C-alpha positions as CSV (number, residue, x, y, z in Angstrom):
1,M,7.4,69.8,22.4
2,D,9.5,66.7,23.0
3,V,7.3,63.6,22.5
4,S,8.9,62.0,25.6
5,E,7.3,64.8,27.6
6,I,3.9,63.6,26.5
7,L,4.6,60.0,27.5
8,P,7.8,58.4,28.6
9,F,9.3,56.1,26.0
10,S,8.7,53.1,28.3
11,L,5.0,53.8,28.1
12,W,5.1,54.3,24.3
13,E,6.8,50.8,24.1
14,N,4.0,49.3,26.2
15,V,1.3,50.8,24.0
16,L,3.1,49.7,20.8
17,K,3.5,46.1,22.1
18,Q,-0.2,45.6,22.1
19,N,-1.8,43.0,19.8
20,V,-4.0,45.5,18.1
21,V,-0.8,47.2,16.8
22,S,0.5,45.3,13.9
23,A,4.1,45.4,12.7
24,R,2.9,47.5,9.7
25,D,1.2,49.9,12.1
26,F,4.3,50.2,14.2
27,L,6.4,51.1,11.2
28,S,3.9,53.7,10.1
29,F,3.9,55.2,13.6
30,C,7.7,55.5,13.6
31,S,7.6,57.3,10.3
32,T,5.5,60.1,11.7
33,C,8.2,61.5,13.9
34,K,12.0,61.6,13.8
35,T,12.3,61.0,17.5
36,F,10.1,58.0,17.4
37,H,12.1,56.6,14.5
38,E,15.4,57.2,16.3
39,F,14.4,55.7,19.6
40,L,11.7,53.1,18.8
41,Y,12.2,51.9,15.2
42,H,14.9,49.4,16.2
43,A,13.7,48.7,19.7
44,S,14.4,45.0,20.1
45,T,11.9,44.5,22.9
46,I,9.0,45.7,20.6
47,W,10.2,43.6,17.7
48,R,10.4,40.6,20.0
49,T,6.8,41.1,21.0
50,K,5.7,41.6,17.3
51,F,7.6,38.4,16.4
52,A,5.8,36.4,19.1
53,Q,2.4,37.8,18.0
54,R,2.9,36.9,14.4
55,W,4.8,33.6,14.8
56,P,4.1,32.3,18.3
57,L,5.3,28.7,17.8
58,L,8.5,29.9,16.1
59,K,9.1,32.4,18.9
60,K,9.0,29.5,21.3
61,Q,11.7,27.6,19.3
62,L,13.9,30.7,19.2
63,D,13.7,31.0,23.0
64,N,16.3,28.2,23.0
65,F,18.8,30.6,21.4
66,S,20.4,33.9,22.4
67,V,18.8,36.6,20.2
68,N,20.1,40.1,20.5
69,D,18.6,41.9,17.5
70,W,14.9,41.1,17.2
71,F,14.5,43.7,14.5
72,D,16.9,41.8,12.3
73,V,15.3,38.4,13.2
74,Y,11.8,39.8,12.3
75,E,13.0,41.2,9.0
76,K,14.6,37.9,7.9
77,R,11.6,35.9,8.9
78,H,9.3,38.3,7.0
79,L,11.5,38.1,3.9
80,M,11.3,34.3,4.1
81,V,7.6,34.6,2.9
82,S,8.7,35.7,-0.6
83,E,12.0,33.6,-0.6
84,A,10.1,30.4,0.2
85,K,7.6,31.1,-2.5
86,N,10.3,31.7,-5.1
87,S,12.1,28.5,-4.1
88,L,8.9,26.5,-4.5
89,G,8.3,28.1,-7.9
90,D,11.8,27.0,-8.9
91,L,11.1,23.5,-7.8
92,A,7.8,23.5,-9.8
93,A,9.6,24.7,-13.0
94,R,12.4,22.1,-12.7
95,F,10.5,19.1,-11.6
96,M,7.0,19.5,-13.0
97,R,7.1,16.1,-14.6
98,E,8.3,14.3,-11.5
99,D,6.6,13.3,-8.2
100,V,8.0,15.9,-5.7
101,L,7.5,13.5,-2.9
102,H,10.0,11.1,-4.5
103,L,12.7,13.5,-5.7
104,S,16.3,12.8,-5.2
105,D,18.0,14.7,-2.3
106,A,20.0,16.8,-4.8
107,A,16.8,18.4,-6.0
108,F,16.6,20.4,-2.8
109,G,20.1,21.9,-3.0
110,S,18.6,25.4,-3.4
111,M,16.5,24.9,-0.4
112,I,19.5,23.9,1.7
113,E,21.4,27.0,0.4
114,L,18.5,29.2,1.5
115,A,18.2,27.5,4.9
116,N,21.9,28.1,5.5
117,R,22.1,31.7,4.3
118,Y,21.6,33.3,7.7
119,E,21.4,32.2,11.3
120,H,18.0,30.6,12.1
121,N,17.1,30.6,8.4
122,G,16.5,26.9,8.5
123,L,13.9,27.4,11.2
124,F,12.4,30.2,9.3
125,L,12.1,28.2,6.1
126,V,10.5,25.2,7.7
127,D,8.1,27.5,9.6
128,E,7.1,29.2,6.4
129,L,6.5,25.9,4.6
130,R,4.3,24.8,7.5
131,C,2.4,28.1,7.2
132,I,1.8,27.4,3.5
133,L,0.7,23.8,4.2
134,N,-1.7,24.8,6.9
135,E,-3.1,27.9,5.2
136,S,-6.9,28.1,4.7
137,P,-8.8,27.6,2.6
138,E,-7.2,24.3,1.7
139,N,-8.1,24.5,-2.0
140,L,-5.9,27.6,-2.7
141,R,-2.2,27.7,-3.5
142,L,-2.3,24.0,-4.3
143,T,1.0,24.0,-6.3
144,E,2.9,25.7,-3.5
145,K,1.5,23.2,-1.0
146,Y,2.4,20.3,-3.2
147,Y,6.0,21.3,-3.5
148,A,6.2,22.4,0.1
149,T,5.2,18.9,1.2
150,G,8.3,17.5,-0.5
151,A,10.6,20.3,0.6
152,I,9.6,20.2,4.2
153,R,10.0,16.5,4.4
154,Y,13.6,16.7,3.2
155,L,14.5,19.7,5.4
156,V,13.0,18.2,8.6
157,L,14.6,14.8,8.1
158,Q,17.9,16.6,7.6
159,S,17.5,18.6,10.9
160,L,16.4,15.5,12.9
161,T,19.3,13.3,11.9
162,P,21.7,15.1,14.4
163,R,19.1,14.7,17.1
164,W,18.9,11.0,16.4
165,C,22.7,10.7,16.6
166,E,22.5,12.4,20.0
167,W,19.7,10.0,21.1
168,L,21.8,7.0,20.0
169,K,24.4,7.9,22.6
170,G,22.0,6.5,25.2
171,S,21.6,9.4,27.6
172,Q,18.0,10.2,26.4
173,P,15.1,7.9,27.3
174,L,12.9,5.7,25.0
175,E,10.0,8.1,24.8
176,I,12.3,10.8,23.3
177,G,13.1,8.4,20.5
178,A,9.4,7.7,20.0
179,W,8.7,11.4,19.9
180,L,11.5,11.9,17.3
181,F,9.9,9.0,15.4
182,A,6.6,10.8,15.3
183,Q,8.2,14.0,14.0
184,W,10.2,12.1,11.4
185,F,6.9,10.9,9.8
186,S,5.0,14.1,10.5
187,P,7.3,16.8,9.1
188,S,4.4,19.3,8.4
189,R,3.8,19.6,12.1
190,H,6.1,20.9,14.7
191,L,6.1,18.6,17.7
192,D,7.4,20.6,20.7
193,D,9.1,18.4,23.3
194,S,7.2,20.3,26.0
195,I,4.0,18.7,24.8
196,L,5.3,15.3,25.8
197,D,6.9,16.5,29.0
198,N,3.8,18.3,30.2
199,H,1.6,15.3,29.5
200,L,3.8,12.9,31.3
201,N,4.3,15.2,34.2
202,R,0.5,15.7,34.5
203,M,0.0,12.0,34.6
204,V,2.6,11.7,37.3
205,E,0.8,14.2,39.5
206,E,-2.5,12.5,38.9
207,T,-1.0,9.2,39.9
208,K,0.3,10.7,43.1
209,I,-3.1,12.0,43.9
210,K,-4.6,8.5,43.4
211,L,-1.7,6.9,45.3
212,A,-2.6,9.0,48.3
213,T,-6.0,7.4,48.5
214,I,-4.3,3.9,48.5
215,N,-1.5,4.7,50.9
216,K,-1.1,8.2,52.2
217,R,2.3,7.3,53.8
218,H,3.8,6.1,50.5
219,P,7.4,7.4,50.3
220,L,6.8,8.6,46.7
221,L,4.5,11.3,48.1
222,R,7.4,12.8,50.1
223,K,9.9,12.7,47.2
224,D,10.2,15.9,45.3
225,S,11.8,14.5,42.1
226,I,13.3,11.3,40.7
227,D,16.3,11.0,38.4
228,H,14.2,9.0,35.9
229,A,16.1,9.3,32.6
230,A,18.7,6.6,33.5
231,L,16.4,4.6,35.8
232,R,16.9,0.8,35.3
233,E,15.7,-0.5,38.6
234,T,12.6,0.2,40.7
235,I,13.5,2.2,43.8
236,W,10.6,1.0,46.0
237,P,10.0,-2.3,47.9
238,V,7.6,-4.8,46.3
239,S,4.5,-3.9,48.2
240,E,4.9,-0.2,47.5
241,T,5.7,-0.9,43.9
242,R,2.4,-2.6,43.5
243,E,0.6,0.4,45.0
244,V,2.2,2.7,42.4
245,I,1.2,0.2,39.6
246,E,-2.4,0.1,40.9
247,A,-2.6,3.9,41.0
248,L,-1.0,4.3,37.6
249,N,-3.3,1.7,36.0
250,F,-6.3,3.8,37.3
251,V,-4.9,7.0,35.9
252,F,-3.9,5.5,32.6
253,T,-7.1,3.5,31.8
254,I,-9.9,5.2,33.8
255,L,-8.9,8.8,34.3
256,N,-7.1,9.4,31.0
257,E,-9.0,6.6,29.1
258,F,-6.0,5.3,27.1
259,R,-7.0,2.1,25.3
260,G,-6.0,-0.1,22.5
261,N,-7.4,0.9,19.1
262,A,-8.7,-2.6,18.3
263,N,-11.3,-1.2,15.8
264,D,-8.7,0.5,13.7
265,Y,-5.5,-1.3,14.6
266,Y,-3.6,-0.6,11.4
267,N,-4.3,3.1,11.3
268,M,-0.8,4.7,10.8
269,K,-1.6,7.3,13.6
270,N,-1.5,4.6,16.2
271,S,2.3,4.5,15.8
272,F,2.9,8.2,16.5
273,L,3.1,9.3,20.1
274,N,1.6,12.7,19.5
275,E,-1.4,11.2,17.9
276,V,-1.8,8.6,20.7
277,I,-1.8,11.4,23.3
278,E,-4.5,13.4,21.3
279,S,-6.8,10.5,20.5
280,K,-6.1,8.2,23.6
281,L,-5.9,5.3,21.1
282,G,-2.8,3.3,20.2
283,I,-1.2,0.0,19.5
284,P,0.7,-2.0,22.2
285,I,4.1,-0.5,21.5
286,T,3.1,3.2,21.7
287,L,0.8,2.7,24.7
288,C,3.6,0.7,26.5
289,I,6.1,3.5,25.8
290,L,3.8,6.1,27.4
291,Y,3.2,3.9,30.4
292,H,6.9,3.1,30.7
293,A,7.7,6.8,30.7
294,V,5.3,7.7,33.4
295,A,6.2,4.7,35.6
296,R,9.9,5.7,35.5
297,R,9.0,9.2,36.7
298,L,7.3,7.5,39.6
299,G,10.4,5.4,40.5
300,V,9.1,2.1,38.9
301,Y,11.0,0.5,36.1
302,C,8.6,-1.3,33.8
303,A,10.9,-3.0,31.3
304,P,9.8,-3.2,27.6
305,V,9.3,-6.7,26.3
306,N,9.7,-7.1,22.5
307,F,7.3,-10.1,22.4
308,P,6.3,-11.4,19.0
309,S,3.1,-9.8,17.7
310,H,2.3,-8.0,21.0
311,F,4.5,-5.5,22.9
312,L,4.4,-5.9,26.7
313,L,5.9,-4.4,29.9
314,K,7.2,-6.3,32.9
315,F,8.1,-5.3,36.5
316,L,9.9,-7.2,39.2
317,D,7.1,-8.4,41.5
318,H,8.5,-11.6,43.1
319,P,12.3,-11.1,43.6
320,E,12.3,-13.8,46.3
321,L,11.5,-16.6,43.8
322,T,14.4,-18.5,42.2
323,T,12.8,-19.2,38.8
324,E,13.4,-16.3,36.4
325,S,10.0,-16.8,34.7
326,Q,8.2,-16.3,38.0
327,K,9.9,-13.2,39.2
328,Y,8.1,-10.8,36.9
329,T,4.5,-9.6,36.4
330,Y,3.6,-8.6,32.9
331,I,1.4,-5.6,32.0
332,D,-0.7,-5.7,28.8
333,V,-1.2,-2.0,28.4
334,F,-3.2,-2.4,25.2
335,N,-5.8,-4.5,27.0
336,S,-6.7,-2.1,29.9
337,C,-3.3,-2.6,31.7
338,R,-4.1,-6.2,32.5
339,L,-1.6,-7.9,34.8
340,M,-0.5,-11.5,34.1
341,R,2.1,-14.1,34.8
342,E,4.6,-15.1,32.1
343,D,2.8,-18.3,31.3
344,Q,-0.4,-16.3,30.9
345,A,1.3,-13.8,28.6
346,W,2.5,-16.7,26.4
347,A,-0.9,-18.4,26.3
348,T,-2.6,-15.1,25.5
349,H,-0.3,-13.6,22.9
350,A,2.1,-16.2,21.4
351,P,1.5,-16.7,17.7
352,P,0.2,-20.2,16.7
353,N,2.9,-22.8,16.3
354,L,5.6,-20.6,18.0
355,R,7.8,-22.8,20.1
356,P,8.2,-21.6,23.7
357,D,11.5,-19.7,24.2
358,R,12.3,-17.5,27.1
359,S,14.4,-15.2,24.8
360,Y,11.1,-13.7,23.7
361,F,10.7,-12.2,27.1
362,E,14.1,-10.5,27.2
363,V,14.4,-6.7,27.4
364,P,15.5,-5.1,24.1
365,N,17.5,-1.9,24.0
366,S,15.8,1.3,22.9
367,V,17.1,1.2,19.3
368,L,15.4,-2.2,18.8
369,V,12.1,-0.8,20.1
370,I,12.3,2.0,17.5
371,V,13.3,-0.5,14.8
372,R,10.2,-2.5,15.6
373,M,8.2,0.7,15.1
374,I,9.9,1.3,11.8
375,N,8.9,-2.2,10.7
376,N,5.3,-1.6,11.9
377,V,4.8,1.5,9.7
378,A,6.5,-0.2,6.7
379,H,4.1,-3.1,7.1
380,V,1.1,-0.9,7.4
381,E,2.0,1.0,4.2
382,Q,2.7,-2.1,2.2
383,S,-0.4,-3.9,3.3
384,Y,-3.0,-1.2,3.8
385,R,-1.7,1.9,1.9
386,P,-0.2,0.6,-1.3
387,T,-0.3,3.9,-3.1
388,D,1.8,5.8,-0.5
389,S,5.4,4.6,-0.9
390,L,6.7,7.8,0.8
391,V,6.3,6.2,4.2
392,K,8.4,3.2,3.5
393,R,11.2,5.4,2.0
394,S,11.2,7.5,5.2
395,A,11.1,4.2,7.3
396,W,14.2,2.7,5.7
397,E,16.0,6.1,5.7
398,L,15.5,6.2,9.5
399,G,16.5,2.6,9.8
400,V,19.9,3.4,8.2
401,V,20.4,6.3,10.6
402,L,19.7,4.1,13.6
403,K,21.5,1.0,12.4
404,P,24.1,2.2,9.9
405,R,26.0,-1.1,9.9
406,D,22.9,-3.2,9.3
407,F,23.1,-4.8,5.8
408,D,19.4,-5.6,5.6
409,M,18.5,-1.9,6.4
410,R,20.9,-0.6,3.7
411,L,19.6,-3.2,1.2
412,A,16.0,-2.2,1.9
413,L,16.8,1.5,1.4
414,A,18.8,0.8,-1.8
415,R,15.9,-1.3,-3.1
416,K,13.4,1.5,-2.3
417,Y,15.5,4.2,-4.0
418,F,15.9,2.0,-7.1
419,R,12.2,1.4,-7.4
420,L,11.5,5.1,-7.1
421,D,14.4,5.9,-9.4
422,V,15.8,8.4,-6.9
423,N,19.2,8.9,-5.3
424,I,20.8,6.6,-7.7
425,E,24.3,7.8,-6.8
426,K,23.5,7.4,-3.2
427,I,22.6,3.7,-3.8
428,I,26.3,3.1,-4.7
429,Q,27.4,5.0,-1.6
430,I,25.0,3.0,0.6
431,M,26.3,-0.3,-0.6
432,E,30.0,0.6,-0.7
433,E,30.0,2.0,2.8
434,I,29.2,-1.4,4.3
435,Q,32.1,-2.4,6.5
436,E,30.7,-5.5,8.3
437,P,31.7,-9.0,7.1
438,L,29.2,-10.3,4.5
439,D,28.4,-13.8,3.5
440,E,28.5,-14.9,-0.2
441,M,24.8,-14.0,-0.9
442,Q,25.1,-10.6,0.7
443,R,28.2,-9.8,-1.3
444,A,26.4,-10.8,-4.5
445,Q,23.4,-8.6,-3.5
446,R,25.6,-5.6,-2.8
447,Q,27.5,-6.0,-6.1
448,H,24.2,-6.4,-8.0
449,F,22.8,-3.1,-6.7
450,I,26.0,-1.3,-7.4
451,E,26.1,-2.5,-11.0
452,M,22.4,-1.7,-11.5
453,A,22.9,1.8,-10.1
454,R,25.9,2.5,-12.4
455,T,24.0,1.3,-15.4
456,R,21.1,3.5,-14.5
457,L,23.4,6.5,-14.2
458,V,24.7,5.9,-17.7
459,S,21.1,5.6,-18.9
460,I,20.1,8.9,-17.3
461,A,23.1,10.7,-18.8
462,I,22.2,9.4,-22.3
463,N,18.4,9.8,-22.2
464,D,17.9,13.3,-20.9
465,E,14.2,14.1,-21.2
466,V,13.2,16.2,-24.2
467,P,10.3,18.6,-23.3
468,S,7.1,17.5,-25.1
469,A,5.4,19.9,-27.5
470,P,2.2,21.7,-26.2
471,K,-1.0,20.0,-27.1
472,L,-3.4,22.4,-28.8
473,R,-7.1,21.7,-28.8
474,S,-7.4,23.6,-32.1
475,A,-5.4,20.8,-33.7
476,F,-7.6,18.1,-32.2
477,P,-11.2,19.4,-32.3
478,H,-12.6,15.9,-31.6
479,V,-11.3,16.0,-28.0
480,Q,-14.4,16.6,-25.9
481,F,-13.0,17.2,-22.3
482,S,-10.2,19.3,-21.0
483,T,-7.7,19.7,-18.2
484,G,-9.2,20.7,-14.9
485,M,-12.7,19.2,-15.4
486,I,-14.2,17.1,-12.6
487,M,-15.5,13.8,-14.2
488,R,-17.1,10.5,-13.2
489,H,-16.4,7.1,-14.8
490,K,-19.5,5.5,-16.2
491,Q,-18.6,1.9,-15.3
492,Y,-16.5,2.2,-12.1
493,H,-18.3,5.4,-10.8
494,Y,-15.1,7.0,-9.4
495,T,-14.8,10.8,-9.3
496,C,-11.6,12.2,-10.8
497,V,-10.0,15.4,-12.3
498,V,-8.5,15.5,-15.8
499,T,-4.8,16.3,-15.7
500,G,-4.2,15.9,-19.5
501,W,-5.2,14.0,-22.6
502,D,-4.0,12.2,-25.7
503,P,-6.0,12.5,-29.0
504,I,-5.9,8.7,-29.3
505,C,-4.8,6.1,-26.8
506,A,-1.0,6.4,-26.3
507,A,-0.6,3.3,-24.1
508,S,1.4,0.2,-25.1
509,D,-0.3,-2.7,-26.9
510,S,0.2,-4.9,-23.8
511,W,-1.7,-2.3,-21.6
512,K,-4.5,-2.1,-24.2
513,M,-4.8,-5.8,-24.2
514,Q,-4.8,-6.1,-20.4
515,M,-7.4,-3.3,-20.0
516,G,-9.7,-4.6,-22.7
517,V,-9.5,-1.5,-24.9
518,Q,-10.3,-3.6,-28.0
519,N,-13.7,-4.3,-26.4
520,L,-14.7,-0.6,-26.3
521,P,-17.0,0.6,-29.2
522,R,-14.5,3.2,-30.2
523,K,-11.5,1.0,-29.2
524,D,-8.3,3.0,-29.0
525,Q,-9.2,5.5,-31.7
526,Q,-10.6,8.0,-29.3
527,P,-9.2,10.5,-26.8
528,F,-7.8,9.1,-23.6
529,Y,-7.5,11.1,-20.4
530,H,-5.0,11.1,-17.6
531,V,-7.0,11.5,-14.4
532,L,-6.4,11.7,-10.6
533,V,-8.9,9.6,-8.7
534,N,-10.4,10.2,-5.3
535,D,-9.0,6.9,-4.0
536,G,-5.4,8.2,-4.5
537,T,-4.7,6.4,-7.8
538,N,-3.7,7.7,-11.2
539,R,-5.7,6.3,-14.2
540,Y,-5.9,6.5,-18.0
541,A,-9.6,6.6,-19.1
542,A,-11.3,6.4,-22.5
543,E,-13.5,9.3,-23.5
544,E,-16.6,7.2,-24.0
545,N,-16.4,6.1,-20.3
546,M,-16.3,9.7,-18.9
547,V,-19.2,11.9,-18.0
548,F,-19.5,15.2,-16.0
549,E,-19.6,14.7,-12.3
550,P,-23.1,15.8,-11.3
551,N,-21.9,16.9,-7.8
552,P,-18.4,18.3,-8.3
553,A,-16.1,18.5,-5.4
554,S,-12.4,18.6,-4.7
555,V,-10.5,15.4,-5.4
556,A,-8.5,13.9,-2.5
557,H,-5.3,13.1,-4.2
558,M,-1.8,14.1,-3.2
559,E,-0.7,15.1,-6.7
560,V,-3.5,17.6,-7.3
561,G,-1.1,20.5,-6.7
562,K,1.4,19.1,-9.2
563,F,-1.0,20.3,-12.0
564,F,-3.4,22.8,-10.4
565,Q,-3.1,26.0,-8.5
566,E,-6.6,26.1,-7.0
567,F,-10.1,24.5,-6.9
568,C,-12.8,26.8,-8.1
569,G,-15.9,25.0,-7.0
570,T,-16.7,23.1,-10.1
571,Y,-13.2,22.8,-11.8
572,Y,-9.5,23.0,-11.1
573,K,-7.5,25.9,-12.4
574,M,-4.2,24.8,-14.0
575,N,-0.9,26.1,-12.6
576,S,1.5,27.9,-15.0
577,E,3.6,24.8,-15.7
578,R,0.6,22.7,-16.7
579,M,-0.7,25.5,-18.9
580,K,2.5,25.3,-21.0
581,D,1.4,21.7,-21.9
582,F,-2.2,22.5,-22.6
583,P,-2.4,26.3,-23.4
584,E,-5.9,26.2,-24.8
585,D,-7.6,24.0,-22.2
586,E,-8.4,26.6,-19.6
587,G,-10.9,28.5,-21.9
588,A,-12.4,25.2,-22.9
589,T,-12.9,24.1,-19.3
590,L,-14.7,27.3,-18.5
591,R,-17.0,26.9,-21.5
592,Y,-17.8,23.3,-20.6
593,V,-18.4,24.2,-16.9
594,E,-20.9,26.9,-17.9
595,K,-22.9,24.4,-19.9
596,A,-22.7,21.5,-17.5
597,Y,-23.6,23.3,-14.3
598,P,-26.1,26.0,-13.2
599,T,-25.1,29.6,-13.7
600,G,-22.9,30.9,-10.9
601,M,-22.0,27.4,-9.5
602,E,-18.4,27.7,-10.8
603,S,-17.8,30.6,-8.4
604,Q,-18.7,28.6,-5.3
């Protein structure tokens, strides 16, 4: 009997599209019958459904493209699971002795090749890297996650650069730039534009509902839509503008509870629009951008004011007055959308000893607003997150994208690259591409960096790193601890994990003097251990100062995956690259763990 006589193929398709039927189940089903295989195996509608079930966020991104063969698309995305894993393994083998978060761009050439191999492969690769990074439990596949962090940062920044160039043309509003800014610094998350649009549109509708209670005849309530993207002037009379502001202030501060994060002002998340939307907490500039975006959609132009130390908004409230300083009312969104005159804004927010100058109240263009956000995150990193230099690198890279002719931006990026010892060839390019007229000091700085970069390239060519010989415990039986053990420092009480050891102190004499090694009972004639500490630092500790951690737990350090594949409850298991350096340590670690902790604890 023809199977189509049992059920029409359209019904078979509907059954096979169900969530309970996996792609593997579907393939098995098609193999049971030649007719099923012929008519259903390549059915694009079924594969489109299976794709959406397995990768829903990626399916939403692909909706922006015309896809004809969903079987082919599913197959290529499925293959990316193994292809991404192989590429990360290649990164680990080539750059095990380097910090993947600070590799030169050229290190990711194979990733770019993989991303460009097929149509949509770039999206597939980034999606797979995000799947790896977000996989639970978080203490497994640590090496893949470590290298995925560096790879995804590079790939996402490359994909965002054309979008920034489009935004720079001026047709897209400020909040889109702020959204791209958040994605630039959060590459492990996909920030769909619809999240921002939906949130802003919801607040618009909430404001209209509140406005109806203030003035049910307000013309905004009869207007279906407003061409807000290019809005530069309020479209309502003064009295009706004030009513919109009153309604929006209620929606922003009372209904949605947005407020300034005064208790944790320098938290990096305050600078990212997606985080502000989720937490309802922000700093003046991000809160103002949100308010500005909603107000434009309501026909009110609240101009940004790049005031020193405190970002503000202003709207035309007294057009009949002749004095410019009296025409505008200012909105302090950070402080519950407080309304104030210009003199009040100055008295409240002007830094001490700043001389009055009306230029501080001028409206900046959108690029300058984003540049201020760049400076904010760079300041936060330098002052409050000294161990995370990745943020500042990303900041200056974005600065050069937004202001390619700006000498100071290029100089800051060149200086950062040189300090990290990455993209040395690019330093020369960054400096030589400057076309703007330079003063004598700037010309000297440019030439200085070009010469330093050329000298460094010669040094790299001469001093290719020679792989170090494996360290065998059998050759150094006095070494007590081993790679992967969770330890505690006797004096400073920090928790750490051992990543390697030297049979005696291998540091320079100046370091030994600075750290007081000569004051230790065993001085420098004892094993010293390279450790990753819970506070994010890397340290070099003497054996006599180390003891077993009585309550072992995973160590919160971004480089854990550089050395270890997983956390096993009481110790870390080395990855294959680290085992080449310490081939006898894994067995020693297991023996020590069995002695130090109760039976069975290591399997937790």
